[in-house]
N, C-alpha and C positions, 0 to 999 in steps of 0.2 A: 427367446420368445418371452421368458420371464421379465427381462429388462423391459421389453415393450409394454408389457402388462404394467409394470410401474410408472413408466411415462404416461400410460393413458388415465392414471389415476389423478393426474394433476390437471386442474382445469386449463382449456385449450388456450385462453387469452393470457393466463399467467404463464403457461409453458412457453408461449412465443416470445413473452418478455425474457425469459430465461435463455431461451435460443438465441435472441438477438444479441443480448449481452456477452453470451458465451463466445459467438461468432467474432465479434469486436475484439474479445479478449484473446482468441487464438490468433487472428490477424497481428493484434499489438505484440504478442508474445514472439511471433515469428520475426517481425522486423525489429524488435529490441535484441533478439538473438543476433541478427545480423550486425548490430552496431558493435557487438563485441568482436566479431570477425573483422569488421571494417578496421576497427582500432588495432587489433593484433596484426593484421596483415599490412596495412598500409600506413599507419602512423609510427607503429613499432612495439616491440615487447614490452619495454619499461612503461611506455605510456598506457599499454593494456592494463598493466597491474593499477597504474594511477586511476585509470577510468573506472575499473571495476570497484576500488575502494571508494570513488566519488559516488558510485550509485549506492553504496552503504550509507555513505554520510548523509546524502539526499533522502533516503528512506528512514534514517534516523531523525533528521530535523524537521523535515516537512509535517509529520503529524503533530509535533510538539508546538510548531507555530500555527497550525490550525486551530488551536484552544478548544478543540472538541467540536468546532463548527460542522466538521464533515458528518457528524452525528445528530447534533441538536437542530441544524437547519432542516435537513429532510424530515426528521419526526415532527418538526413544528409545522411544516408546510402540509404534512400529511394530515395532521390534526385540525388545520385551519385552511383546508383546500377550497371550502366554499367563499372564504372571505379573500377576494382578489387583493383588495387594498392592503390587509394585513401581510398576505404572503409576499406582496413586493416590497413591503417596507422591511419585513424579515430578510429579504434577499439584498436589499440595499444596505442594510446594517451590517450584514455579514462580510460584503465587499469592503465597506471602510474599515471594519476591524480587521481584517486580513491584510489589507493595504498598508495600514499602520503599524501592525506588528511586524511585518515583513521588512518594511522601510526601517524599523529600529533595528532589527537584526542586521541589515545590510550596514547601516551606520556604524554599528559597533564594531563589525569586522574590518570595516575601512580604517577606523581610527585605533583598532587594538588588533591589527592583523597578525602580527608575529605572536602574540599570545595566544589567540584562537586557532592559529595554524598549528602551533606545538601542541595544543590540548587535542584538537581533533585528529591531527595527521600523525602525531608521535614524531614528527621531525620537522625542522624548519629549513627548506630548501626554497629557492627561487619559484620552481614549478607549483610546489605546494602552497605557496603564498598566493601567487597569481590564481590557481585553482580555487582557493578559498573564497577569493572575492566573486569569482565568475560563478561560482555555485551559489552564493548568497543572492546575486542578481536572479539567477535562474528559479531559486525557491520563491521569490516574490512572484514570478510569472506563474508558476505552476500551482501555487497556492491559491492565487486568485482564479485561475481555471478550475482549482478543485471546488472553490465556492460556486461557481457556475455549474459545475457537474452536480453538486449537493441539490442544488436548485430543483434540476430536472429530476434527480433522483427522488426528491420528495413528492414530485408529481407523478412518479412511476413511469417517466417518458423515457423508456430504455432506448429507443431509437436515437433521439437528439442527444441523450447524455452519451451514448456510445460512440457517436460520430464525433462529438466534441473532444472526448477522451482519446480517441484514436488520432485526431489531428493533433493535440498538445503533447501526447506521450509517444507517438510513432511517425507519423507522416510528416510533421515539420522537422522533427530531428533527423529523419531520414534524408531530408534534402541537404541539411547542413552537413551530415556524415559524408554525403556523396560529393560535395563541392568543396569542402575545407578539409585540411590536414594537420591543423593545430588544435589541439584538445582545449585549450583555454578560448580560442576564438570560436570554436564550435558551441561551446556552452553561451558565450554571448550572443551568438547568431540565433540560437534556439530561443533565447529569453526574448529577443526582439520580435520573432515571429509569433510566439505565443502571446505576448502583449499585443500584438495586433488583432490576433484571433479574439482574444478577450474583449477588446474594445468593440469590435464588430458584433459579437454575441451580446453583449451587455446592451448596446444600442438596440438591437432587434428585440430584446426583452422589455426595456423600458419605454419604448416610443410611444406607445399609447396610454402611458401612466401620467397622471397629473401629479406634479411636483408639489402642489399645493397640500397634498395630503401628507407630505413628509414633515410633520409638526414635531418640534422639539422634544416634546413631553413623550409623544408617541414613539418616536425613535428611541428616546431613553427607556421606554417601558419595553421595546422589542429587544434592545440590547441586553436588558436584564434577563429576559426571557431566555434568549440564546445562550448567553454565557452563564446563567444560573443553571442550566442543564448541562452544558458543554464543559465547564471548568470542573465539575464532578469527574468528568471522563478524562480529564488532562493527566492525572497521575498513571491511569492505565495506558494512554496514549505515549507518554514517556517511558513506562515500564516495557511497553511493547516494541517501541522503537529501540530501547537498549538492547532487548532480547534479540532482535535481529541485525543489531550493530556490534555487540560486545565480542562474538566470536572472531570477526575480522578485525576488530581494534585490539584484543588481545595478541592477534598473530602479528600485527603489525608493530605493535610496541615492544613485544617480549621475544618475537622470533625474526621475522623480516618483512619488508613490503611485498615482497613476491608472493611469500605465504598468505599475507593478507589479501592479495589481488586473487589468488585461486580461491581463498576463502569466500571472498566477495562475490565471485563470479558464481560459485556453488550456490551461495545464498540466493543470488540474482535467479538463479534457475529455478530454485525452490520457490520464490515468489512468482516467476512466470507460470510455472505449473500448477500454482494455486490460484490463477486468475478465474479458471471456471467457478470455483468455490466462492471467489470474491463477487462474481457476477450473480450467483444465488443470493448472496448477502445483499447485494444492491435491492433486490426485490423484496426479500424477507423482512427488512426493517419496518417499512410503511405497512405492508400486508400483514405481518403478525400483530401490529398493534391493534388494529380492528378485529382480527380473528380470536386473539386471546378474550376479547370481551363476549362476543356472539357465537363463535363456531370453535371452540377449542378442541373438538375431536377431530374435526377437518385439519386443523394446523398440526395435531398430533401425526396423522396419518401421512399429511404432505412432507412433515419433518423426517419422518422414517424413511419414506421413499428417497427423500434427497441424500439422506445420509448413505443410503445403500448405493445410490448411484454414484456418490463422490467416493466412497471406499472402492468401489470398483473400478472407477477411472483412476484413482491413486495406484492401484495394484497392476494396472495395465501399464502405467508410466514407469513403474518401477521394473517390470520385467522387460520392458523395451530399453531402459537405461542400462540393465545388467548385461543385456545380449549386445547392444549395438553402440553403447555410448563412445567406446574407444574408437570404433570405426568412424562414427560421426564427428568426433574431435579431429581425427586425421584428415578427414574430408573437408572441413570448414576451417581448420587452423594449419596444424603442420605435425609432423612425427613429433617434435620435441614436446609439444602440448600434451600428448597422449599419456605422458608419465603421470598427469594429474588425475587420470580416469577413476582410479579407485578413492580417492579423496572425495571426488564430486559424488559417486555413487553412495558413499557413505553420508554425505550430507543429505542426499534426496531420500535416504530411509525414514526422515522425518516428514516426508509429504503426506502420507494418510492421516496423520496426527494434526498436521496443520489444517488439512481440509476440513475434518471433523470440527475443530475449533471454529473455523471461519464460518462454516455453515450455520452453527448454534450461536455465534457471537452477536448477531444481530437481534435474534430472537431473545436473548438474556436481555440486551439493552432496552428492548421494547417492554418487557414484562416487568422490570424492576427499575424504580429510580435510584435505588442503592447501587452502587456502581460493582457489581459482584465480578465483572470481566476484570476490573483493575485488580482486586484481591487476588484473582486467579493468576494473572500475569505477574504480581509482586511474588507468589509463591515459585512460578517457574523461572523468575529471574534470579532468586534466591538459590535456586537448583544450579542454573548456570553459572553464577557466581562462584560457587562451591568448586565446581568442576574446573572452571577457569584457573582458579588458584591452584588447584591440585596439579593441573597441567603446567602451570609456569613453574611450580616447585619441583617437577618431575622433569621439566624440558621435554615434554611430549604433546606434539599439537594434536594428536589423534584423540587425546582426552576431551578436548574442547568439542570436537564433533560428538562425541558420545554424550557430553553434557548437553549439547543443542537437541539431541533426540530425546533425552529423558525430561527435558523441560517441556517440550511440546506434547510428550505423554502426559505429564502432569496435567496441562492446559486442556487436552481433549477429555481426561478422564473427570476432572472437576466440571467442565461443561455439560457433559453427558448426564452426570448425577444431578446437576440442578435442573436442567431442561427436563428430564424425566419426572423429577418431583413436581415442576410447575405445570406439566402438561396432564399429569395425572391426578391432581387433587381437585 
């Protein structure tokens, strides 16, 4: 009953947006979990570890190549929502910028493939080199898709954004995984399908827009506005990308690729279970920008309710994992994979902390031009780095997991302190 009362405190139209994104997130999480199963059972155990690590590589590189546009575009569209011409120019500038940056990254990987493969994968094998190029192509497609998603995020159009995200991140990849049994070809096939989806959606968005309005001086101005805000967030994006990538990287570089695959799978589970909090963050970025000015008390109460819901959800997931994860792994994978259940459970201990940080992250970005989140993530990264060095020196991979948990604890604590100060002053 208490939980229902908490739900009732959130405005119905806002709660509906949370619910829509939450629903799409759950569907996407279930389909993404199926991908791991499909690779493990149908493509091979070795390919599973490469695929799991590939997911971490993508999670590391994608936010870096976005140049902070994932935050600056929805924020700018929220501020200029009444000026359709300006929002369209912002959208076009973001697409051009993301395309050029992603293309540059692809070309660098093509011409320096061996060097980048060794740097990112910790080994230079034919499969790793092929995957490195395939993932670079895939990154171009999903980063353009992320730009489109950010456009609808700025408009707080939860339904359209959710459909596009589900198609790009789940439905189209599902088709590739069901029809193809080669991991490299799967990534290329997903890229082609996502590119096609992107072109269709872009056409539908810009078809009524007059390109006469795309004057060079205005485009340069919009580019400056987007990157001026977004570039400040790039260090934070890089730090956060490193935070979710380093445990798997250290496991692969100093232990073995199989352990890196297990760590990567555990971190992917952590990311998947955090999707509901990401859904909340989707709405709060634009919403908190206006509430901070006129209705701070309403924002404070709403944030408290969301934190309570998030922590309760996290506790529920952790209890389920403790009781049933080994049975779940046996059912969806095989008996051999069950041996990793304790490692995965330890990784999931960080879930409540990650959920708290994710819920508060957008509010902090809206409240301050100064990139406090970047500073908080840098502190967490230092903690993780210290634990990683200690783990390597002692040849004990479990220390990596504890370092991951404590780094997220630092993130959650620092965010809580700042947001509490912001909403009560």
